[in-house]
C-alpha positions in Angstrom: 45.8 110.9 73.3 43.5 107.9 73.8 40.1 109.5 73.3 39.9 111.4 70.1 36.3 112.4 70.8 37.5 114.6 73.7 39.9 116.2 71.2 37.1 116.8 68.7 34.8 118.2 71.4 37.5 120.6 72.5 38.1 121.8 68.9 34.3 122.3 68.4 34.5 125.0 71.1 36.6 127.1 68.6 34.3 129.3 66.5 35.6 129.4 62.9 34.6 131.0 59.6 33.4 128.7 56.8 35.1 128.6 53.4 34.8 126.7 50.2 38.2 125.9 48.6 38.0 125.5 44.8 40.5 124.3 42.2 40.4 123.5 38.5 42.2 120.6 36.7 41.7 119.4 33.1 38.6 121.6 32.7 36.9 120.2 35.7 36.1 122.3 38.8 36.1 120.9 42.4 35.1 122.6 45.6 35.3 121.5 49.2 34.0 123.1 52.5 36.8 123.8 54.9 37.0 125.6 58.3 40.7 125.3 58.9 41.7 128.5 57.1 44.0 131.2 58.3 46.2 134.1 57.1 49.9 133.1 57.4 51.9 136.2 56.3 51.3 139.7 55.0 54.7 140.0 53.3 54.6 138.0 51.2 50.8 137.6 51.3 50.2 133.9 52.3 47.2 131.9 53.6 46.8 128.3 54.7 44.0 125.8 54.6 44.1 122.3 56.0 42.5 119.5 54.0 42.1 115.8 54.9 44.3 113.5 52.8 41.3 111.3 52.2 39.9 114.0 49.9 40.9 114.4 46.3 41.4 118.2 46.6 45.1 118.2 47.8 46.2 116.2 44.8 44.2 118.3 42.4 45.8 121.4 43.9 49.2 119.8 43.7 48.7 119.2 40.0 46.9 122.5 39.1 49.2 124.8 41.2 46.3 127.1 42.1 43.2 127.4 44.3 40.7 129.9 45.5 39.2 130.3 49.0 35.7 131.8 49.2 34.8 133.0 52.7 31.1 132.2 53.0 28.5 134.8 54.0 25.8 134.0 56.6 23.1 133.2 53.9 25.4 130.6 52.2 24.9 127.7 54.6 23.4 125.7 51.7 26.7 126.1 49.8 28.7 124.9 52.8 26.4 121.8 53.0 26.7 121.2 49.3 30.5 121.3 49.2 30.8 119.2 52.4 29.0 116.2 50.9 31.3 113.2 50.5 31.7 111.4 47.3 31.2 114.3 44.9 33.1 114.2 41.6 34.8 117.2 39.9 32.2 119.1 37.8 32.0 121.3 34.7 30.5 124.1 36.9 30.4 125.0 40.5 26.6 124.4 40.8 24.6 125.4 42.8 25.0 129.1 42.4 27.0 131.6 40.5 30.7 132.3 40.6 33.1 135.0 39.6 36.3 134.7 37.7 39.7 135.3 39.5 43.2 136.1 38.4 44.2 132.4 38.8 41.4 131.1 36.6 39.8 129.3 39.5 36.4 130.8 40.3 35.3 132.3 43.7 31.7 131.7 44.8 29.5 134.7 44.0 28.1 136.8 46.9 30.7 135.4 49.4 31.9 137.7 52.2 35.4 137.6 50.7 37.8 135.5 48.7 41.5 135.0 48.1 42.8 133.5 44.8 46.1 131.8 45.3 49.0 130.1 43.5 50.5 127.2 45.4 53.4 128.3 47.6 53.9 125.0 49.4 52.0 121.8 50.3 52.9 120.2 53.6 51.7 116.8 54.7 51.2 116.5 58.4 49.3 113.6 60.0 46.2 112.9 58.1 46.0 116.3 56.5 47.7 118.4 53.8 48.4 122.1 54.6 47.8 124.1 51.4 49.9 127.3 51.6 48.9 129.7 49.0 50.5 132.9 47.7 47.6 135.4 47.4 47.4 136.8 43.9 44.0 138.5 44.3 41.7 139.2 47.1 38.3 140.8 47.6 35.7 141.4 50.3 32.1 142.6 50.5 31.9 144.6 53.8 28.1 144.4 53.7 28.1 140.6 53.9 28.4 139.1 57.4 30.4 135.8 57.5 29.0 132.4 58.2 30.4 130.9 61.4 30.7 127.2 62.5 30.7 126.6 66.2 29.9 123.4 68.2 28.8 121.6 65.1 26.3 124.3 64.1 26.1 127.4 62.0 25.8 131.0 63.2 27.0 134.5 62.4 28.8 137.4 63.9 26.7 140.0 65.7 28.5 143.3 65.6 26.7 144.7 68.6 29.4 146.5 70.7 30.3 144.9 74.0 29.4 146.8 77.2 32.2 149.1 78.3 32.9 146.9 81.3 33.7 144.0 79.0 36.2 146.0 76.9 
């Protein structure tokens, strides 16, 4: 493909949830915003998230063997923006905001719509990204929290208004 901008524009037409992937290594926490997240298998329970190789997260996950994916709620756009900033260093805490402990000792962001805590199942390098495949050890969701959505380079949320009968 000659024009990668056409490719990017086409992908921007795909609405996606917004997550923050966190890991811990040598007492330092690191988080990164990611929208390439998906379930992979129910048995065993596996998820995947794709991270650019230019980021430090894939190597930190490779070394730590664990990560947590927090599925952001609609009022957590500020967290998405914070963890999307380039050039951040691993931190002692996941500021801003609070977090909750998980079974893999990598925190999930507090008040998220949901989270999955994972041990590394496999890391696969493809092109300029690494696919983190995690075996889910723990998961949780808050049914009262609507997810944050990213679509055409902007944020939104899901409106649960039923479709008209003719559209179903």
